[in-house]
N, C-alpha and C positions, 0 to 999 in steps of 0.2 A: 855733321853735325857737331860741335864742340859742345859737352857737356861738362854742367857742374851740381855739384852736391851742396845743398844748405843744411846744414844742423842747427835749429832752433827756428819757431816760428813765432818767435814775438815781431817789436819793432825793426829791429836790425836786419834779421833774416830775413823779411819779409822786402824790404828796401831793396838788398842784395838781388834776392828773388825778382825784383821788379828791374832793374837794372839789366839784370844779363838778359832775361828774358826779352827783354825792349831791342837787343841788339843780337837776338836769333840763336843763342844759347839753350840747349835743351836742358829743362831746372826741372831737380827733383828735392823738396824739401822735407825733411825730416824732423819729427815732432815726439817726445817723448808721451805728451800727453792725450787725450780722447779728442781734443778739438785745440787750434790754432788759438795765441794769443790771451792766455786766460789771464797773467798778470795787469795785461794792457786794458782786460777789461776790468780786471779789479781796481786797477787806477780812477777808471774812466767812472767807477760806482757811484761817489757823491760829485760827479762834474770831471768829464776827460781835459786837465789843465793842459793841453796840447805845447804851447810856448809860451814867448813872456814878450811884450810889446817895445821894452825900453831898450835906447839907443845900443848898436849891436856892442861897441866898447867895454858898454857897462855890462852887456851880456856875459860877453867872451870872459871878462872876472870872474864871473862864478865858479870857472872849471880851476880856480886854484893853481898849483904848482903844475897843474896838465893845461894849462890855457893856450902854449903855443902847441901842443900837439890838437885839441879839439878845434881853437878856430881855422887848422888847415880844411879839415870837415865842412866846416860851416860856414868858411867861404862860400863855398859850394853848392853850400843849401844853409841858407839863411832863414831865421824866423819867419822872412816875409814870403819866402819860397815855399816852406811849410804849409803855411796859410793859403795859398795859390794852387800847393799839389793837393789840399785838403778841397779844394773847390773844383778842384776838377775830378773829384769823386764827389760831388754832387752835396760836399757838405761845406756850408758857409760857418764861419766864426766871428767872435764878437770879443772886442778887449774888456775886460772886466774893471770896476773899479779900482784894483790892486794897479793893475795892466799884466794881468795874466789873461791869458787867449785859450778862450774854450770854444767848442763846436756851438751853433746856435739851441741843437737842442738837448745840449750839455751830455750825452751819453758817449759812451763807445763805441756802443752795437754796431751803429749805423755806420759807422766811420769804417768797421772793421768787416762787416758784410759787403758793402761796397768795393772794399780795397781787395779782398779775396776773389768777389767775382771777376775784378779786373785781371787777376794773376791768372784766375782757371782759365778765362778768354784768351790768355797771352799763352797759355800749354804748358804752366807751370803745375806740376802732379806735386800731391800732398800725402803723404805717407806718415798716417798716424801709428801710435803706439810702439813707436823705433826710437829704442834708446840706446844711444851711442855707447861702448862701451871700450873705444879703442880702435887700433890699427891691427892687423895681422902683420905677419912678417913679411908680405909683399906691398904693403903700405895701403892694401884693400882696407875702409871703413868697416865695421864692425858693430853691427846692431842685436838687441835681444827686441824679439817683436814674437806677438801672440802665437805665429806658428813656426817658433824657436829663430837660430841664430840665423842672421842673414848679412853676406857681404856682397859691398858694393865696392865699385869703382868710377871714378867719375876724371876729368880732364883737370876740372879745379873743385877746390871743398872751401866754404865756407864755415868757420864756424861761428855761432850766433845764440851760444848755451846760455845768457844771461849771467848773472852775480850768485849771490848765495844765499839770498833774502826769501822769504815765501815760498821756502822748497814744496808745499803741498801744490805749488800752479807752478810746477817745472822747474825752476831755477835753485837748483838745490848743492850747484859748486861740486858735486861728484866730479864733474871733469877734470879738474885739479890735477886729479892723479894721474889721468890718462897722458895730461901735456907733462907735468914733470917729468912722469917714466920715460918720455921720448927725449928731454932734456930741454924741455923749456923754462926757461925762467918766469917762476909765477910767486909774485907778492900773496904774502899771507892773506885772505878776506876777511874783511872785518867790516861791523855795523854802518850803515850812514844812514843818518836822518832817521835817528835811534832816540829812543827815551832812555831814562838813568833810574839806577837802583839808588833809592837814599833810606836812610834808617831812620822811618817815623817813628814817633812811640805809640805803643799800640792803641791807646785812645784815639791821635790825629789819624791812623791808618784807617781804624774803622769809623770814626766820625765823617771824612772829606775824601773817602774813597770816591772818585769819579767827578769832583767837583771841579769846574772851571777857575780858573785866574786870571781874571781880564784886567786889561789896561795895567798892566806892570814894563819898567824896563830893565832887561837882562843885560848884564855888563859881564863879558868875560875874555879879559884881556884887550885886543883893540877891537872887540866886537861889542856893537852896545845899538844894542834895537828895540824897540816898543814891541809889545803883543799881548798874546795869551798863549796860557798852554793849561795843561789839566793834570790833578791829583788823581795819581794812581795807587792804592794798596799797596805796591813795587814801591813807586818813587815819582817821577813825573814824563809825562810826556805834551805830543804836541807841537803847532806850526813852530812857536819860538823856538822851543826848546831843539827842534830839528836844526832850526838856521844857524845855531852854536855847535849843533853835536859833532863837529869832525874835531874843531879845534878842543873842546871838554873830553872827547873818546881819547885822542891822543895825548893830552894831559894825564889822563887817568894811566895810561898804556908806560905813560915816560916815568910818572912820580906815585902812583898807588891811588891816589886820586884826585879828584878836582871841586874848585869851589867857585859855583856862579853865586853872582851880586846879584841881588832883585832891590828898584824902587819901588815899593809897594803905592806910592803915592805921587807920580810922574807930574803932576798939575799944581803939586805944592812944596815950596823950597822949604829947608830945615828948618830955616827963621821961622816961618809960619806955622809949622806943625811943632815946634815949640811953643810959639804963645799961645796957640790954642790951647793944646793941651796943658798950657798951663793954668787955664781956669779953674776954679776951683769945682771940686765933683762933689763937695757935699756925701751925700750919703748914695750916692750912684757908684756901683760897681766898676770895675776897671775895663771889662767891656760893656758896658752903657757906656761909660765918659769915651772910650775911644772911637763909639759910632756916634754919639753925639756930636763932637767935637773936630773930625776930621774923617768921618766916613767911612772908617775901616771895622768892617765887621767879618764874622763868619768862617770862610778858611784863611781870610788873608790875616783877622787877628790869631787864629791858631797858628799860622807861620812865627807868626812872633812869637806867640809862646813857645813852641819849640826849639829858636835859635836864641831869642836873646836870652843873657844869663837874667838871672831872675834879682837880684840886686841891682840890675838896670832899669829892671820894669815901672820902679816907683819912682826912678829920674827923669824927668819928662822929657830933659835935655839927650840925653843917652836911647832914651825911648826913638826921640824924632833922628835924631842919628842913625838907628836903626832900620826905620822905618824908608828910609833913602837906602841904606847901604847894608843889606841884611843878606847874610852868607850863608848860602845853603850847600851843603857838601855832598859831593854825590861818589858814592861810593865804586859803581859800574858801569860800562852802558849793559844794557839789554842784549837778550842772546839773538845773534845775526840771522837768525830764522824769524825775528818778530820786525826785523827793520824794514824798511820802505826799501831800500837800496844797502846795496856792499862796495865798500873802498877793496883798495888791491885788486888783483889780478894780473892777466898775462900782462909782463912787462914789455915797455916800449922798446928796450935795448934788444929784446928776441925777435923784434919785429923789422921790416921794412918800411920805407916811406909810403908803401901800398901797404901796410899791414898783412904781409905776408910771413911768414914765419922762416926766419933768416937758417932753419937748419930743416926747414919741410920746406921745400919750393911747391909751388901750386894750392899752399894751405894758407886762406889767410881768417885771421880773426876779428870780430866786429862787436859792440853793443858793450852791454855793461861785464861783460868777463875780460874787458880792458881794465887796464889801472890808471883808473880815472874815478875821480865823484864828483857830484854838483848836490846844492839843497834842491828842494823839492821848489817848481813854480814853474815847471816846462821844460827846465833846462836838461832833466834826464831822458827825458822822451825826445827831445829836438838831438839832443847828441846821440844818442843810441840811433837814430834814423841817418843822421848825418856820417856816423860812421858807417853806418849800413851800404849809403852809398859810396863813400868814398872806398869799402872793400870792392862791394860789385865792381866798380869800373876800373880797382888795380888787376881786381881777376880778368875783367876783359884784355887788358894789357897784356897778361901772361899768357892767354888762350891766341891770342894775337902774334 
């Protein structure tokens, strides 16, 4: 019987294990953590967003410059296939108002339990607290375990070690060293779906830390989207920020800073704002006038005080302009370990069409450790699972 070692027990690794075990391969899954799928469970803490219901063409466009590579995986495991797969585990899904797809129970744990049960029944062996630390000279796999160093050989190996975010859940990015040492080209890991640092004044930081900013439009280059985000003591984070984070991160890396533009009043035109603000305010304070005439108060008013030049604050035309076009300078992306996911990873030039390492025959890579990224919204999990299936099928071809 042929054997396969899978390193990493997240969605990509478990999908590869499923494909191989279905094809009567002896499968061993190794993971450095005390239990499998920790990041998967964390992703589902506030509702497991499995995939998205939008048309396939639009779905695939979310992968940007890696659209072509990801499309290959997902043409064989579409978002609809993923929903059908979940149904096969007894997990029904529904489409939310935003088009995102969730399990009916919302949680990740019932799905993971059912999945692990099925893999166990298929004969997949799981080895926990086994940290991969590279290859021996004979190309056997080397693991640090509670019982000491363990060496493993297998006919095929699938690396599904995750990216570099949320290291405490297992995806520490330490594998980069071992692959680079073996001559594999790896694009440096960078934060993706991340927050950013902003140089708030001490007053703003103290007063508005943790406050949500709702119903604003964020514009950055061609990105233009309405949504909400949160002010933190360090800067900004949240769904709207994450959606534009790849472009803003790359701008900072290239030029040292990025400036996002905010429309704080999307439902009013600049002319309407000017007219309303130009009404006599009498003895009212400026804060009271902003709230009374255009409904801007609290953290939105605080943002205006942070970034509108003092002289323009009493010029109603200029103030209206800034309400529609408020520049917020971003200094740096938040650290990689805080990010939801990571960009960078094993470069596709180092892989063949089956995701096998060109200079390591029989060794395949899958999941977030590959050089692609995607926004939140179900795109990350779908592509991780799709790549796991693709690598599993690639390993089958190799074994045959």
